N, C-alpha and C positions, 0 to 999 in steps of 0.2 A: 144424695144419687151416688155422687163419686165415693163418697165414704164406706158406702155398702159394698159398691164393687170391690173394693180395696181390701174391705174386709172378709169379700168371698176369697179374692186371689192368697190372700194371708193364709185362710183356712185350707185351701186345696194345697200351697206350700208345705203346709204343716203335715198334712195326711200322707203326702207323696214323699216327704222327708220320713214319716212313720214308718211307712212301707221299704223303704228303702234299707232303714234302718234295720229292721224285722228281717230283712234278706240278709242283710250282712250277718246278722247275731244266729240266723240258723246255719247260715253258711261256715260259719266260725265253728259251729257245737258240732255238724257234721264232720267236720277234719281235726276236731280235738283242739281248737283255739289257734293262737297266735305262735307257740312254740313248738309247736309239736307237725314234725312235717311229715307228708305224705309218703307211704312205704307201699312198696310191690305187691301186689297180690294183698291189697286190703280186703277184695270180696273172696279172699279163699272159701271154698266151702269145706274144706277139710272137717276132720271129727277131732281129730288130738293133736295137744299141744305134747312135743317132745323135746326133751333134755337131753343134749347129744354129746358127750364129750368125755373126761377122763374121769378120776378118783374125786375132783371136787362135785363133778354131776351124779357118780355113782354115791357120792357124799359118806366116803370112806369114815369110818368112828362114830359114826350115828345108829342110834338104837332105830328097828322095825318104825314104820310109819311116822318117822322124825326124820326123815331125809329131805333134803330141801326140794325135791318133785313133787314128794308128797304133801309137803305145808304148801306148795304153790297149788296142786289140784285142790286144797280145801280151800284156801283165798279166790281161785277164780270159780270153782265150781264147774271145771271142766275136767275130762278125762287127761292126765299128765302119763307120760312113758319116760320112764328113768333109762335113758340108752346111754348112761355112763358105765365106762369100765376101767378098773385100776390100772395104772401105769401105762396107758393109751396114748399116743401120739396122735398128733393130727395126721399123720401119713397112717395110721392104722384106722383111722375115722373114717379116712377116704374110703379104702377098703371093705369097712362096712357101711356105709351109706346106705346102698340099695336093701339091704336084709332088715337094717336096724331103724330106715329113718324111710325112705322112700315108699316101702312097702306100707305102711301104717298109717295109713291116711292121715297126713299130716295136714292142720292148721294152721301150726305155726311151730317151727323150729329151733330153739334158743343153740347156740354153737358155743362149748368152751371148752376149747384147746388152747394148748401153748406151754402149762407147766411144766410137761415132761421134755417137750419139745426145748424148754430151755436147761433142766437139768442135765439132759443127756446131750447138751451141746451141739444139737442139730442145726444147719445153718436157719437162721429166721426168714430168708426169700424161700425157704422151701414150707414152713410153715403158713406164713402168705399164700404162695402159692395154693396148698391145699385146701385152707381156707376158703380162699376166691372161688376153688373148685365146687367144695361145700355150697356155697350161696349160690352160683349158678345152677347145678343141679336140682337144688330144693326149690328154686323159684321158678324151674323150667315144669315143675310139678305143683305148680299154681299154689304154694305155701307161704305166708310169712317167714320172713328169716331175721332172728334177733344176735348178734353179735357178742357176747359176755368177756369182759376184760379182767382177769384177775391180777393185776400188778399193784404193786401196793407202794405208795411214793414212787422213787427213781428206780425200784427195782421192778425190770422187766417194762419200764417205763415206755420203749421201743416198741413192744408188742401192741401197748394201747394207743400209740398215735397210729400205728399201720392197722389195727383193727377200726378206729374211727375212721380212716380213711377209705376201709374196703365197705364199711355198710355206708359211708355217703354215696360211695361210686353208684352202690347198686340198691340204693333205695331199703336199707335194711334199717332196722334199729339197732341202736347200739346201748349196751349198756356199760357202763364205768364201774370200775373200783370194787368189783361185789366182794370182794375180802377186805376193803380196807377197814383199818383199826380190829379187825379179827385175827390176823397173821401175829399182831402184837401184844396180844391180850390172852394168857395164857387159861383165864377164867372160860372163853371161848375156843378153845382150843382143845383136841384129843390127844393131839402128837405135836408134835415139831411143827407141822406144816398144814395137818387136816383141823376144821372145826369140830366143835361137837354138836351136841342137837342143839344147843341154845345158839352157836355161832351160826348152821343151816338154816335155822330160823331168821336172822337177820338177811342173810343171804337169800331168801325166797322171798322175803317181804322187798327186798329190794328191788330184785327179778320185776316185781309183781307191781311195784309203783310203775316201771319203765314199761311192761307191756299192757299196762290196763287199759289206756287210752286207745290203743288199736285194736284190741281185743272189743272196745265199744263200740268202737267205728264198724268192725267186722259183725256184732250182732245188730248194728241198726240196719246194714248195707241187707244182711238176710231179711231181716222184718220188713225191709219197705219192698224186697220181690215178691214178698208172700200175696 
């Protein structure tokens, strides 16, 4: 009789542990696993991914339909707006934020600025201030934010760390080193500074890998609310 009670107790403990483990697995699945943080506005109800930046986002040197936002749209299956402008700075981007981003029903905005700020020798503190203001205003519209870093090795390394800190501070996605290995490889560039079709394809895939877990969580959140 005692052995039977012991077996029953062990069986109950087994099923209790089984259900606890199941809930843990479900929880991690909903949040993307151990290595992906929760970000602000994960439940965004916006429609469009907006790539917001300078000539890298505009994809200077690419052919029609081969720019990184176009490739990203094919990868995600979602509408992606190319809001990049050649030679734009973070200050210029901030001025057109309302018309080019906030008014476009954003689901996720990928911010990519700093290259021209660096070339024009604008104060790095101003760059961080402008990008921080972009993040806050985009998040106030209930959209997710990703900050893309275009540094390469030690070149613009201070921008990389600053953007990482901003992303952490505001629970945004950080996309590091999107141009790594491209700026030093002539076969991937259209000129001294800009990628070609193949280079922008690599950029799009790097961005895609970083944002995919959050797009999946957003889709799951929407489905649960139906």
